[in-house]
C-alpha positions, 0 to 999 in steps of 0.5 A: 498500500502506498502512503499520501503524507494527508495528516501527519508531516513528520515522525519520530521513531524511538526503537528498544536498545540492544534488540537483536536483528532490530536494525532491519526492521527499522531500516524497512520503516523509515524506507516506507515512510519516506517513500510515502512523503514524511520526514523521519526523525531519530529520538536521540538515544534512537540515534546513538544506540542503533548507530546507523547511517542517518545522513542529513536525516535529524535526531531530537530530543523529548522536548523537540519531538514534542515541539515538532512532531505530528507523531512517535512510532515506536518500535520495542516492547511495553516497556520501551513505551513506557519510557517515551509515554511518560516524556513527551506526554506534555507535548501530546504527541500521538503514539503508534506501537510496533511490537518488538518485544514479548507480550505488547498491550501498548505495542500491539502492531505485529512486525508482519503487519506493520506498513499495512497497519502505518498506512492506514493510521498514518492516512487518517484510518485510526483508532485514537485512544487516550490514556490517564497517568499518574505522578507522585512525590516523596516528601521526607519532612516538607522536603520533596526529595523524588518526584516521578510520573507513571503511565502502568503503576506507582509501586511501594514494595520492601526489599528482598529478605526485609520483613513486611512493610507497614503502611498508612493510607490516606484517601482526600485526606481521610485515613483508610487503613495501616496495612502489613505487607510486602508492598502496595501498587498503585495503578492506572487502568493503562497498569491493570493488565500490568503488576497488578493483575499479577497481584490479584488486582480488577482489569479496568477498562482504560476509557474508566476513569479510576485508580486501583490500590492493590496489596501485594501479599497483605498480611491480613487477608481482609485487605482487598484491591480496591478502585478509586475516583481518579480525582482521588489524592492518595497519601502513603506514610513509611510507618515501619520497615526495613528495606523499602523503595518506592518505583514508577513503572518500575523504571525510577526508584527512590529509597525510603525512610520511616515517615516518609510521604508519598503523594499520588494523583492523577496527572494533568497529562495524556498520551494518546496511543493510535491504533489501526481501524478496527482495533478492540481492547477486547481482542488484544485482552483474549490474544495477550491473555490467551482467552481464547485457548483450550487445553488439549484435546478440548473445544475451542471457540469459533 
């Protein structure tokens, strides 16, 4: 299919580092886009680790991409998407994910169909999906010692070999509970298919406005997951425990002490994913969670 430059003009390319055989796929995407009349620019880390001959192609950081690019094509896994999504969220640059990883909830376009999918999206035949983010700050007394943003989740957890953490949780200034556990996951609807799901949390459709709290191996079995309004301000205080940390999307970390507080709320920024027209969230769930598979010898859905 031939591309026609009607909706988008400048496309940023973001690629997962240290991936065997990815250069060929990247070259194919670049050639396809440029033959369609689009300018391709490289995200700066992508340019450095690929070692490509860039010729006269431009290299940009996140701020440059936000200022000049109409969309970003992300080739990698969900981790690659998480990293660039946080950086680009203030600029409202839509993201297109090509799966070069394993699971691929966010990078959902397969390599063998990427040309057709890109052609459809960039010609205006797409489904736009907006996702909320969380932001948090770590307070030590009156000082802010760390600030982070999360597409998936904020996780407070104990270290390996340490005893249980005791956490106090307040929501909108109201005491909720003290919890003894291995930690607590505070998740967006996007993150409800990630760590929160493996810890027993519910699936939330991305269009829902909610924040999920999921205890990690709680001491009391009555400590269950809860979905809060997306307008909530959540404060988690470290009552006691050793070797406790907080991470944002498993990519930025802060080491915590007793009486430290993590203040979490919905970010004013959001991200937009572009999918080929006809894309279905439920199809993604069936495919990634294997809902349509049966044990050997049994029937299957048709």
